[in-house]
C-alpha positions as CSV (number, residue, x, y, z in Angstrom):
1,M,-127.9,-120.2,-12.4
2,Q,-124.4,-120.9,-13.0
3,D,-122.0,-117.9,-12.4
4,G,-120.2,-117.4,-15.6
5,T,-123.6,-117.0,-17.7
6,Y,-125.7,-113.5,-19.2
7,V,-129.0,-113.7,-18.4
8,F,-131.6,-111.6,-19.9
9,G,-135.3,-113.0,-20.5
10,D,-135.4,-116.4,-20.2
11,F,-132.5,-116.6,-22.3
12,S,-129.2,-117.0,-21.3
13,V,-126.0,-116.8,-23.2
14,S,-123.0,-119.1,-21.3
15,P,-119.6,-117.6,-23.8
16,A,-117.1,-120.4,-21.7
17,Q,-119.3,-123.4,-23.2
18,R,-120.7,-120.9,-26.3
19,R,-124.3,-122.4,-25.9
20,L,-127.5,-120.5,-25.6
21,F,-130.3,-121.5,-23.9
22,Q,-134.0,-120.3,-23.5
23,A,-135.5,-121.9,-20.3
24,G,-132.9,-123.8,-19.5
25,R,-133.6,-125.7,-22.8
26,D,-130.7,-125.5,-25.5
27,V,-130.9,-123.0,-28.6
28,V,-128.9,-123.9,-31.9
29,L,-126.9,-120.9,-33.1
30,P,-124.7,-120.7,-36.1
31,P,-121.3,-119.9,-34.8
32,K,-120.7,-116.6,-36.2
33,A,-124.9,-115.6,-35.3
34,F,-123.5,-116.7,-31.5
35,D,-120.5,-114.3,-32.0
36,A,-122.2,-111.7,-32.8
37,L,-125.3,-112.3,-30.1
38,L,-122.3,-112.8,-27.5
39,L,-120.6,-109.1,-28.2
40,L,-124.1,-106.9,-28.2
41,V,-124.7,-108.3,-25.2
42,R,-121.2,-108.0,-23.8
43,H,-121.9,-104.0,-24.7
44,H,-125.9,-104.3,-23.7
45,G,-127.6,-101.0,-23.0
46,T,-124.1,-99.5,-25.4
47,L,-124.4,-98.7,-28.9
48,V,-122.0,-101.2,-30.9
49,S,-120.2,-100.2,-34.5
50,R,-121.3,-102.1,-37.9
51,N,-117.8,-101.8,-38.1
52,E,-116.6,-103.4,-34.7
53,I,-118.6,-106.7,-35.0
54,V,-117.4,-107.2,-38.8
55,R,-114.0,-107.2,-37.3
56,T,-114.8,-109.6,-34.5
57,L,-116.6,-111.8,-36.5
58,W,-114.7,-111.3,-40.0
59,P,-111.0,-110.8,-38.9
60,N,-109.0,-109.2,-42.1
61,I,-112.1,-110.5,-44.2
62,H,-113.9,-108.1,-46.5
63,V,-117.1,-109.5,-46.3
64,A,-120.7,-108.1,-47.4
65,E,-123.3,-106.1,-45.2
66,A,-125.7,-108.0,-46.7
67,N,-123.6,-111.2,-44.3
68,L,-124.0,-108.9,-40.7
69,T,-127.3,-108.0,-41.3
70,N,-128.9,-111.3,-42.3
71,I,-127.3,-112.3,-38.6
72,I,-129.4,-109.6,-37.0
73,V,-132.0,-110.6,-38.5
74,L,-132.1,-114.3,-38.0
75,L,-131.0,-113.3,-34.0
76,R,-134.4,-110.9,-34.1
77,K,-136.7,-113.4,-35.2
78,L,-134.9,-115.8,-31.8
79,L,-135.4,-112.7,-29.4
80,G,-137.9,-110.5,-30.6
81,K,-137.8,-107.8,-32.9
82,E,-137.5,-104.6,-29.7
83,A,-134.3,-106.8,-28.5
84,I,-131.6,-105.5,-31.4
85,Q,-132.1,-102.1,-32.1
86,T,-130.5,-100.5,-35.2
87,V,-129.2,-96.9,-34.8
88,S,-128.8,-96.1,-38.6
89,K,-125.4,-95.8,-40.6
90,Y,-123.8,-96.8,-37.4
91,G,-124.5,-100.1,-35.6
92,Y,-126.6,-102.0,-33.2
93,R,-127.7,-101.6,-29.5
94,F,-128.8,-105.0,-27.3
95,S,-131.9,-103.2,-25.3
96,V,-133.1,-105.8,-23.1
97,P,-132.4,-106.1,-19.9
98,V,-129.5,-107.5,-18.3
99,S,-130.1,-109.4,-15.6
100,A,-126.9,-111.4,-14.0
101,E,-123.1,-111.3,-15.7
102,P,-120.4,-113.9,-16.0
103,G,-118.4,-113.8,-12.6
104,M,-121.2,-112.1,-10.2
105,K,-124.0,-114.1,-8.8
106,Q,-127.9,-113.3,-10.1
107,A,-128.5,-111.4,-6.6
108,A,-125.3,-109.5,-6.8
109,Y,-126.0,-107.9,-9.5
110,A,-129.4,-107.7,-9.5
111,T,-127.5,-104.9,-6.5
112,F,-125.6,-103.7,-9.0
113,V,-128.6,-102.6,-11.6
114,R,-130.7,-101.1,-8.3
115,A,-127.7,-99.1,-7.2
116,K,-127.2,-97.9,-11.5
117,E,-131.1,-97.0,-11.0
118,L,-131.0,-95.0,-7.3
119,A,-127.7,-93.3,-8.8
120,T,-129.5,-92.1,-12.0
121,Q,-132.1,-90.0,-10.2
122,R,-129.2,-87.6,-8.8
123,S,-130.3,-86.9,-4.8
124,P,-128.0,-87.5,-2.3
125,A,-130.2,-90.1,-0.2
126,S,-130.4,-91.5,-3.7
127,V,-126.6,-91.3,-4.3
128,A,-125.3,-91.9,-1.2
129,Q,-127.7,-95.1,-0.9
130,A,-126.5,-96.7,-4.4
131,R,-122.4,-96.4,-2.8
132,E,-123.1,-99.0,-0.3
133,L,-125.2,-100.7,-2.7
134,L,-121.9,-100.9,-5.1
135,W,-119.9,-101.4,-2.3
136,I,-121.8,-104.9,-1.5
137,C,-121.2,-105.6,-5.2
138,L,-118.2,-104.9,-5.0
139,A,-117.3,-107.3,-2.1
140,E,-118.8,-110.0,-3.6
141,D,-116.6,-109.7,-7.2
142,P,-113.5,-107.5,-6.7
143,Q,-112.9,-107.4,-10.8
144,F,-116.6,-106.3,-11.5
145,A,-115.2,-103.3,-13.8
146,P,-118.4,-101.5,-14.5
147,A,-119.2,-101.5,-10.6
148,W,-116.3,-100.0,-9.9
149,A,-116.9,-97.2,-12.6
150,W,-120.3,-96.4,-10.6
151,L,-118.6,-96.1,-7.6
152,G,-117.1,-93.5,-8.8
153,R,-119.3,-91.7,-10.1
154,T,-121.6,-92.4,-6.7
155,C,-118.5,-90.8,-4.5
156,R,-117.9,-87.4,-6.7
157,L,-121.8,-87.0,-6.8
158,L,-121.5,-87.0,-2.9
159,Q,-118.7,-85.3,-2.7
160,K,-119.8,-82.2,-5.1
161,F,-123.1,-82.2,-3.7
162,R,-123.5,-83.0,0.0
163,G,-119.6,-81.2,0.8
164,E,-118.5,-84.9,1.5
165,P,-114.4,-84.3,2.4
166,P,-111.8,-84.4,-0.2
167,A,-110.9,-88.3,0.9
168,G,-114.1,-88.8,-1.2
169,D,-112.6,-87.1,-4.4
170,N,-109.6,-89.7,-4.0
171,L,-111.7,-92.6,-3.8
172,A,-113.7,-91.1,-6.6
173,H,-110.2,-91.5,-8.5
174,A,-109.0,-94.1,-7.1
175,A,-112.5,-96.5,-8.6
176,F,-112.0,-95.0,-11.7
177,R,-108.5,-96.4,-12.2
178,R,-109.5,-99.6,-10.9
179,A,-111.8,-99.6,-13.4
180,F,-109.8,-98.4,-15.8
181,L,-106.9,-101.7,-14.7
182,I,-109.9,-104.0,-15.0
183,D,-111.6,-102.6,-18.8
184,P,-109.3,-100.4,-20.5
185,E,-111.8,-99.4,-22.9
186,L,-114.9,-99.7,-20.5
187,A,-117.8,-97.3,-21.9
188,C,-119.3,-96.1,-18.9
189,A,-115.9,-95.7,-17.0
190,H,-114.8,-92.9,-19.2
191,Q,-117.6,-91.3,-19.6
192,F,-118.0,-90.5,-15.5
193,Y,-114.3,-90.4,-15.5
194,T,-114.6,-87.3,-18.1
195,Q,-117.0,-85.9,-15.6
196,Y,-114.9,-86.3,-13.1
197,Q,-111.8,-84.8,-14.8
198,V,-113.9,-81.2,-16.0
199,D,-114.8,-81.1,-12.2
200,T,-111.3,-81.2,-11.1
201,G,-109.5,-78.6,-14.1
202,Q,-108.0,-81.6,-15.9
203,N,-110.1,-80.6,-19.3
204,E,-107.2,-80.7,-21.3
205,Q,-106.0,-84.2,-20.2
206,A,-109.9,-85.3,-21.1
207,M,-109.5,-84.0,-24.6
208,I,-106.5,-85.7,-25.4
209,R,-108.5,-89.2,-23.8
210,L,-111.2,-89.1,-25.5
211,A,-109.6,-88.4,-29.0
212,G,-107.3,-90.6,-28.2
213,R,-110.5,-93.3,-27.8
214,V,-112.3,-92.0,-30.7
215,K,-108.3,-92.6,-32.5
216,R,-108.5,-96.4,-31.7
217,R,-112.1,-97.6,-31.7
218,G,-113.8,-94.8,-34.3
219,E,-116.6,-92.6,-33.0
220,D,-118.9,-93.8,-31.0
221,P,-122.0,-91.3,-29.5
222,E,-120.9,-91.9,-25.7
223,T,-117.4,-90.5,-26.1
224,L,-118.1,-87.5,-28.6
225,T,-120.8,-86.9,-25.9
226,G,-117.9,-86.6,-23.3
227,L,-116.1,-84.1,-25.8
228,V,-118.8,-82.1,-26.0
229,Q,-118.8,-81.7,-22.3
230,V,-115.0,-81.0,-22.4
231,L,-114.4,-79.1,-25.2
232,R,-117.5,-76.4,-23.9
233,C,-114.9,-75.8,-21.0
234,C,-111.9,-75.2,-23.5
235,G,-113.6,-72.3,-24.5
236,L,-114.1,-74.3,-27.8
237,F,-118.2,-73.9,-28.5
238,D,-118.0,-74.3,-32.4
239,E,-116.3,-77.8,-32.0
240,S,-118.4,-78.8,-28.5
241,V,-121.2,-77.9,-31.4
242,A,-119.8,-80.1,-33.8
243,A,-119.6,-83.4,-31.2
244,H,-123.4,-83.1,-30.5
245,E,-123.3,-82.7,-34.6
246,R,-121.9,-86.4,-34.7
247,A,-123.2,-87.8,-31.6
248,I,-126.8,-87.4,-32.7
249,A,-125.9,-88.5,-35.8
250,L,-125.0,-91.8,-35.2
251,D,-127.5,-92.1,-32.3
252,P,-130.8,-89.8,-32.8
253,T,-131.5,-90.1,-28.8
254,T,-128.4,-89.6,-27.7
255,Q,-128.7,-87.1,-25.2
256,T,-124.8,-84.4,-24.7
257,S,-124.8,-81.1,-22.4
258,V,-124.8,-79.3,-26.0
259,A,-127.5,-76.9,-24.1
260,H,-124.9,-75.6,-22.0
261,T,-122.7,-74.4,-25.3
262,W,-125.8,-72.8,-26.8
263,F,-125.9,-70.7,-23.4
264,L,-122.5,-70.2,-23.5
265,K,-123.2,-69.0,-26.7
266,G,-125.6,-66.5,-26.1
267,E,-128.2,-69.3,-28.4
268,Y,-131.0,-68.9,-25.9
269,A,-134.1,-70.3,-28.0
270,K,-131.9,-73.2,-28.6
271,V,-131.4,-74.7,-25.3
272,F,-135.2,-75.3,-24.9
273,E,-134.7,-77.8,-28.0
274,T,-131.7,-79.4,-26.3
275,Y,-132.1,-79.4,-23.0
276,T,-132.8,-82.1,-21.1
277,G,-133.1,-84.5,-18.0
278,F,-133.5,-82.7,-14.4
279,R,-134.6,-79.5,-14.8
280,L,-133.2,-76.7,-11.7
281,Y,-131.5,-73.5,-13.3
282,L,-130.6,-74.3,-17.5
283,D,-134.3,-72.9,-19.1
284,A,-134.9,-70.2,-16.6
285,A,-130.7,-68.6,-17.2
286,A,-132.3,-68.9,-20.8
287,W,-135.4,-67.2,-20.1
288,A,-133.6,-64.3,-18.4
289,G,-130.8,-63.8,-21.3
290,L,-133.9,-63.8,-23.8
291,G,-135.2,-60.8,-20.7
292,D,-138.3,-62.1,-19.3
293,T,-136.9,-62.1,-15.8
294,Q,-140.5,-62.9,-14.8
295,H,-140.7,-66.0,-16.6
296,A,-137.2,-66.8,-15.1
297,A,-138.0,-66.0,-11.5
298,A,-141.5,-68.1,-11.8
299,L,-139.8,-70.7,-13.2
300,L,-136.8,-71.1,-9.9
301,R,-139.6,-70.4,-7.6
302,P,-141.7,-74.0,-6.6
303,R,-138.3,-75.7,-7.8
304,L,-135.9,-74.0,-5.1
305,A,-139.1,-75.0,-2.8
306,K,-138.5,-78.1,-2.6
307,N,-136.8,-79.5,0.4
308,E,-134.6,-82.7,-1.5
309,L,-131.7,-80.2,-2.5
310,S,-128.8,-79.5,-1.2
311,P,-127.6,-76.4,-0.6
312,L,-124.5,-76.5,-3.3
313,M,-127.6,-78.0,-5.9
314,A,-129.9,-74.9,-5.0
315,G,-126.8,-72.8,-4.8
316,P,-127.3,-71.4,-8.6
317,G,-130.8,-71.0,-9.1
318,A,-131.0,-69.1,-5.7
319,S,-128.3,-67.1,-6.4
320,L,-130.0,-66.7,-9.8
321,L,-133.0,-66.3,-8.4
322,A,-132.0,-63.5,-6.7
323,A,-130.0,-61.7,-9.0
324,L,-133.2,-61.0,-11.4
325,E,-134.9,-59.7,-8.0
326,G,-131.9,-57.5,-7.3
327,R,-131.2,-58.9,-4.2
328,R,-127.4,-58.2,-4.6
329,D,-127.2,-58.9,-0.4
330,D,-128.9,-62.1,-1.0
331,V,-126.2,-62.7,-4.4
332,L,-123.2,-62.2,-2.6
333,A,-124.3,-63.9,0.5
334,I,-125.3,-67.0,-1.6
335,L,-121.6,-66.4,-3.1
336,E,-120.4,-67.1,-0.2
337,S,-122.0,-69.7,1.6
338,M,-121.1,-72.0,-1.7
339,R,-116.9,-70.8,-1.1
340,S,-116.2,-74.4,-1.2
341,F,-117.5,-75.2,-4.0
342,N,-115.3,-76.0,-6.7
343,E,-117.2,-77.6,-10.3
344,P,-115.6,-74.7,-12.6
345,E,-118.0,-74.1,-15.0
346,A,-121.2,-74.0,-12.2
347,Q,-118.6,-71.0,-11.2
348,F,-118.5,-69.2,-14.2
349,Y,-122.4,-69.5,-13.6
350,L,-121.9,-67.6,-10.3
351,A,-120.2,-64.8,-12.2
352,R,-122.5,-64.3,-14.2
353,H,-124.9,-62.9,-11.5
354,S,-122.4,-61.6,-9.6
355,A,-121.5,-59.1,-12.7
356,M,-125.8,-58.9,-12.2
357,V,-125.6,-57.3,-9.5
358,G,-123.0,-55.0,-10.4
359,A,-120.1,-57.1,-8.2
360,I,-117.3,-56.6,-9.8
361,E,-114.5,-57.6,-7.0
362,P,-116.8,-61.0,-6.9
363,T,-117.1,-61.4,-10.1
364,L,-113.7,-61.2,-11.5
365,E,-112.7,-63.4,-8.1
366,L,-115.3,-66.2,-9.9
367,L,-114.0,-65.8,-13.1
368,Q,-110.2,-66.2,-12.3
369,R,-111.6,-69.6,-10.1
370,A,-113.6,-71.0,-12.7
371,R,-110.4,-70.8,-15.3
372,A,-108.0,-72.4,-12.7
373,G,-110.1,-75.2,-12.4
374,G,-110.0,-75.0,-15.9
375,F,-113.3,-73.2,-17.4
376,V,-112.7,-70.8,-20.2
377,G,-114.8,-68.7,-22.1
378,P,-113.1,-65.9,-23.8
379,F,-116.9,-65.5,-26.5
380,C,-119.0,-65.0,-22.7
381,L,-116.7,-62.6,-21.7
382,Q,-117.0,-60.5,-24.8
383,H,-120.2,-61.0,-25.4
384,D,-122.2,-61.7,-23.0
385,R,-124.1,-58.7,-21.8
386,V,-124.0,-59.2,-18.3
387,F,-120.3,-58.6,-18.5
388,D,-120.9,-54.8,-20.4
389,C,-120.5,-53.5,-16.7
390,M,-116.9,-54.0,-16.5
391,R,-115.6,-55.0,-20.3
392,E,-113.8,-51.6,-19.6
393,L,-111.7,-52.4,-16.4
394,P,-108.3,-53.1,-16.8
395,Q,-108.9,-56.5,-14.9
396,F,-111.1,-58.1,-17.0
397,Q,-109.3,-56.8,-19.8
398,E,-106.1,-59.3,-18.6
399,E,-108.6,-61.9,-17.9
400,L,-110.4,-61.8,-20.8
401,Q,-107.1,-62.0,-22.8
402,T,-105.8,-65.2,-20.7
403,C,-108.7,-67.3,-21.3
404,L,-108.6,-65.9,-25.4
405,H,-105.0,-68.1,-24.7
406,M,-105.4,-70.2,-22.9
407,S,-108.4,-71.7,-25.9
408,Q,-105.9,-71.4,-28.4
409,Q,-103.9,-73.6,-27.1
410,A,-106.4,-75.8,-26.3
411,A,-107.9,-75.4,-29.9
412,R,-104.2,-76.6,-31.6
413,K,-103.6,-79.6,-29.5
414,Y,-107.2,-80.6,-30.3
415,H,-107.2,-80.3,-34.0
416,E,-103.8,-82.1,-33.2
417,E,-105.4,-84.7,-31.6
418,S,-108.7,-85.1,-33.6
419,W,-109.6,-86.2,-36.9
420,P,-110.7,-84.1,-40.0
421,S,-114.0,-85.2,-39.4
422,L,-115.2,-83.1,-36.5
423,G,-112.8,-80.0,-36.9
424,G,-115.6,-77.1,-35.7
425,G,-115.6,-73.6,-37.0
426,R,-113.0,-71.4,-36.2
């Protein structure tokens, strides 16, 4: 197989030759159908809006929507009905696994696909293995932007959950920048870099970057998913929910972190409707918020007994369980062991646990560290019952006013950068 092709199933597409092959035989496509196929395959696994397809196929020309529909029907007849997924009112996604891309040998691309599979498992061992495979891919092709983005993601995860030296964070940042230099609009790079910025106290920069991306490209679920997290960390909970609602309106299969937004808003029942992925902490915390501490503890105990959890991954759940069981000294010991853990939103959760056992000074310190790292939650400080014991303290009120100011400042910047359809109520 030539290196200049995309390969999926028994098909291959050569962008340079503008040819489609099936089992090595030429397949003739009309020019516009080939352009549409190439665009979808290039963005495989990612939603492509109708507007972007129309702009690519018919630049500066108004055409009826039926023209695009007819092309999609033609491609489905050839590739199979499931090859191109329709996302109502938004666009299409090429859903067939791609096993090779131009510029990469097929064996190296298979290594990249395996690396992605390992990275999504999120265990320290699997992420470390993924990182090694990504280095192999990049040795084969240093210009393969997705591999740089995934390398940045794995380096950040290992630094975050395994406590690797800060050099790992520097490498993560360098990998993201390299990905952007090669492909400034690479969706996965924007997605992973958003998480990196949130963890490193750059929420407002991430917010402005994502809002600018929407201005350039229009709304897309991936960008909106990033905004759900960023806006929450800026204290803009209503805007975070609005971003989630826009994302799932575009693509009902989109998964966002809105469950954390609902939790921080005190809407604990809604956490269970939206909490997806690896279940470790948040659903248990929501049961505790609803007053069912026994059920919350019953969920946490078997999860924490699993040996594959690193201390940093297990820490929030362990400290919550200790708080639920009234083990004040254990809560404080766990918090001290996690002092080097610098994820701001997690620090806010740890502050809740400290407040649950009445540890005033550690709670204030954790709130200040979370805020210094970019996470502010003035709504929680005003309404979360775990802080009732300290709400009248001058230091707590000072922290609340500082967070209110930062949240209001972020709101002004966001609404200056944002677009009318995604305001959120304030």
